[in-house]
N, C-alpha and C positions, 0 to 999 in steps of 0.2 A: 726099382727101389732103391736097391742095397748099392746101385753104381753111385746114386745121389749122396747117400750118405756116406759113402766112402769119401765123397768130393769134400763135403761140410766137416768130417771127423778131419780129414787133410789139412783141413783151412785152418783150423783150431790147434791139432799137434804141431803141423809146421815144421820147421827145423828147431823145435823145441828138444832139450835133454831126454825127455821122459818117452818112452815106450808104451803108445797108445795101441791097445787091440780092441777089435771090437767084433763079436759075434753074432751074426745075424738070424734070424727067426728060424731061416731054412737051415743054418748049421753052418754056413758060409762062413769063413773069416778075413780078417783084413785088419791091418798094423800097419805103422807110420815108416816105419824100418827096422829092419831084424834086430832079434834078440829078446830076451825075456819082458814080458812086459809089467811096466810102474803098475797099470790101471786097464782090467777087461771090463771093456760093455759088453752085456749079453742080453740080447733082445729075447725076450719069451715068447711075444707075438708080434704078428704084422701089424696089427692096432697100435702097439708102441712104436713101430715104426713110422707110420704115419704121420700119428702125435708130433713127432719129433721133427720130420720133416715139414710140415705145416704149422708147428708154432715154436722151432730151434728149443735150447736150452728148457724153456718152460715144458714144451709134449715131452723130451725126455726126464726133467726131474718130478714131472707128474705121474710119469709110468714109472719112476724107480719108487715113488710113495707107494703107488697101489700095489707092487711086486711085479707089474710087468716088464721091467726092465730090472737084472741084477748089475751091481759094481763089483768087481773084484780086486785084490789088492790090499797094499798096506794103506790104510786110511784113503780107499777109491776116492772117495766124496770131495775131500782136501785136493788129493792131487788133477783132478777134472777142473774143481774150480780155480788153483793155481793156474793152469795151462788157459783156461779160459780168459782171466784176467790179464795173462801174459799176452796174449794172442789176439786173437780174433773178437773178444769183448768191446762192444760200445754202447752207449745209452740210447742210440738208436733202436727200434725193433719192428718186429712186423705190424702188420696193421691189427690182426685180429688179438695180438696182444693189448696192443695200445688200447683196442676198445674193451676188450676185459679189463683192464686197468682202471680207465675212465668212469667205467659201469660201477666198478669195486670201490673207488674211491667215492662217488656220488651215494652208493649204496649205504656205509660205512661210514661217510662223514659224521663228526662230533657236534654238528650244526646247533645237537640239542643237547639238553643233560643226559635224558636217557638210554639214548645211542650212546652217549661219552663213557657212562656208566657199565653198559653192555659190552663194551668193546674194551675196558680194563676190566672185568670181570673174566671176558675170556681167556684173557693170557697170564692177570694174577690172582686170579680167582682158583687154580689150579691147587691142589693139596699142600699144604706146607711142608710135608714131609718128603716130598719131590724137590721142591727149591733147596731145601735144606743139606741134601746130597749131590743137589748139582752144586750149591754156590759155596758149602759150607755152613758153619755150624752159627755163624753170625747173619747169614742169608743176605749178605750186600750185593746187590746187582748192580753194579757197574763198574766203571774201573778201578781196579789198584793200582798203587804208586810203588815203583819199583825201584828205588834208588839203592845205590850198591849196600850192602849189607842184610836188605830183605830178600828172602829166599821163600815163604811160605805164602798162598793166596790169604791166609788169614791177616798175616802180620802187610801185606800191601793194601788190604782192605780198611783195616783199621788205620793206616799212615794215612792214606787218602781222607779218610773222615776228620782227622786230627787236623791234616793240611785244609782243610775246606773250612775247619773252625777256624785257623790263625786268618785266613783271608777275609772271612769275616769280621774280623777283629771284635770278636765277643767276647763281654764280659759281663759280670755280675748285673743283673736286673733289666737285661735289654731284654724288648718281645722281638722272638723269632716265630715268622711263618714257615713251615716247609711244604711245599705240596708235593703229596705223594710220600707214603711210608717207608716204603720199601721194609717193612718189619720191625723198624722203631729203631737201631741201632743210632743212628745221624743224630734223630732227636735226642736220645737219651745220654750220649756222651757230649749233646752241646750243653744239657742242663745238669748233670753232673758235676764234669768238670770243667764247666767255662758258668754256672749261675747262672745262666738264661732261663726264661720261661719261653714255651715252646707250647704252639699250638699247628696241630698236624693236619692237612686236608686229605681226608684218604678217603677214596672212592668205593675200595673193595673192603667187604664187610670182614672174609675169610682175613686178609692183612689185618684189619683193625684189630682182630679178636687176637691175634699174635701179639702184636702190638701191646695193645693193652695188658697182656698178662708180664709181659718185659717193666712195663710200668709199675707196675705194681710190685713186683718182685724186687723192684730200686728203692720202691719206697717214692715214687716220683708224681704219687696221684695230685698233688697240687699244683706241680710244678711243667709237667706235659699233659697236652688235652688235646685227644682228637676229635674232629669233627666232620661227619660224613657229609661233604660239600665239593661241589665244583669248584676249579679253579675260578671259573668266571665271577664265583660269590665274593672273590678277596674287593671287586669294585664297590660291593655293599659296605667296605668297612676303612671309609676314609684317613687316611696317614693313622693307621693304626696299629703300624709294625716300625720296628728299629731294622729288622733284618729281615731280609727274603732269601729262601734257599728251595732249587728243586734240581733232584740231581736222577736223570736218564727219562726226565718225563716228558720233558718240552717237548720229543720226538712224537707224543702220543695227543700233542693239541690239533694235528692236520693242518694242512698248508691254510684253506679258509679260515681255520679260528686265530691263527698265530697275535694276530694283529690284537685282536680281545684278549688273549693271553698278559701281553704286555701292557697293555691298556691297567687291567686290572691290577698289574704290579706297581705302576708308578703312581695308580689310586690308592695304595693300602699302604703304600711306604711313609714314612716321615720325610719333613725335609731333611736332608743330610744322611738318611739312610742308605743304608747299604745291600747289593743283591749279589748272587751268584747264581748261574744257570751252569749245569753242567751238563753239556748236550752232545751227542753226536752232531757232524755236519759235515755237507759237502762245501767247496769252495764256488759252487754254482748250482743253479735252481736244477736240479737232476728230480726225474721223476723216482719216487720209491720203489723199488726192486717189488714186483708181482706176486711173487709165493710168498715175501714174506708178507705183505699186507693181506694175501687170501690164507695163508695159513698160520703165521705165529704172531702178528699184529694189527688186527684189523682198525682200521680208522687213524692209522701210525702216519706219518711222512716224516723222513729225515729233514731237516732244514737246510738253508744253505746260511754259512755264515755270514756274510755280506748283506742279506736281507735281514738276518736277527739284530745286527748292527743298527740298520737304518731303525726298524721300529723302534730301538731303544733309544734313536737320538731322536726319532717325530714323538715320543713320547716323553720326553724332557731327563731321560734316564741317562747318565753320562759314562761310557764307556771307559773305566780307568787300568784294567789289567785283562789280556787274553794269554792262557797257557796251553801250548798244545799238548796231549797226552796218548795221541794215538798209539804210539808202540806199547803205551802200558798197558792200554785196553786191550791188543791183540796179545800181549802174554796174559793177560785176564782170562780173556775168552779162551786161549789152550788151554787153562787149567781146568775151564766147565767142559768143555769137551772132552778131557779127560777122565772128569770125574763122571759124566755121563756114560761114557764106555767103560770104566770098573764099576759103576754101582748099578749098571742097567739090571740085574737080574733083582736086586732091592728095589729099585723103582718101580719095576714091573709087577712085582708082588703087591705094592700098593693100594693098585685097582687095575687090575689085569685088562677092565675094559676101555679104560680112557689110556694106557700106556702098552701100547699094542704096538707091533712092529712099526705098522706104518707110522704111528707119534716118533719110536726111535728115529726113522730115516728124515724127517721131517727136521725134528731138533737137531740129527747131524749138517744137514744142511744146512738150517740156518746158524748156528755155531761155526759150523767152517765159512760161510760166508763171513761172517764177521771177523774171523781170522785173517782171509785172505783180503777181505775189503780194506784194513788198516794196514797190509803189508805195504812199503813203499813202492811205488809205481804197480800198485795193486788195483782196487776199487776205487781209490780218489776220497778213501773214506777218514776222518778226521776226528779226534775227539777235544774238546775246549772246555775250560773252564775259564768263563765269561764275567768278571765283575764288575758293576756299576756303579755308583752314585743317585741319589735324587738331590743334584743339585751339589754344592760343595757340601763337602764333608769333613768335619774336624778330625773324626776318627781315621780317615783315609789320608788326609793331606798333610797332617802333621808329619813333618818329613825330620829328623835330626839334622842339627847343622852340623858342620865340622868343628871339630874342637879347635 
């Protein structure tokens, strides 16, 4: 068995610059080349070795989550994932993982509202104190914007919110619907600085409580309103809104529900209205990574950009601008991983029954995967701001003429 595992790790390590060392359950050790290891994989049980042989990286990381495998080195999870993306990683996978993913996609599908709400709460219903330590005081859970002169996570996140407001051409008196609250900063900014009226679709009660406190503290109770509604309910509000926004939540629709998501936007926007979807995306229809949908985002599905554009077109929404911000998201996720590491003792103290060593390992894997996924020639992941209009839009199409 150790001979087969050596071949697997050699295939991943190949001629890469990192030195990878593997210590098997019987004490035997192997590394891809001489030198001090950048990362050491330590198998604690024969069962963990069998799981890795049977399931590849899925078996290896499941064993790591459970403590049956340990990784040693400076950010060893990041090192392993960088090597995997550079080397042997492809989207083809073994039939056992394929079957497990298909079953989980079916089980956690957001086809009904009850499941969609349960899936959202599974992630975003974690204590606000955790997200504040991970994301920063504003709890902005998406890409920051890092132009020259911006050096902190808080500045980058606020710059992104301002950028979105400008792309939407906000002005006083407009009605904006935002799907997904993100704890409220974006909606409050839009109302307070740009004078719009905001309706927020928020499925997670714990998030809504935090957002309502922010609304009350800013005295915006008459301008920002939270409704605990599913995105599909937009279809019940025909031509109600001048603007539409979702940041980092289209990924939670699930592939079978993406068409319905876009149809709801098309129905709810007024003629000439403007919308913006900020979403991670691939350029092809790849399956979403199994460990992510099992442990972090149940019911989620990273969309493909071509399919999103096709759906917009089919529902009469005209794409007018796409901006790719993957490197900005990568830098943002690096800050989140650093926060997780720096604040772990505080996070663990919030609720030791929730924030266990297993939780830490899963979230280290998740954040390292985001970082490496966005790396050029990494996992092929991009982040797009897709701006669209419902028909012709004077607010968007009015272009200044040359003097």
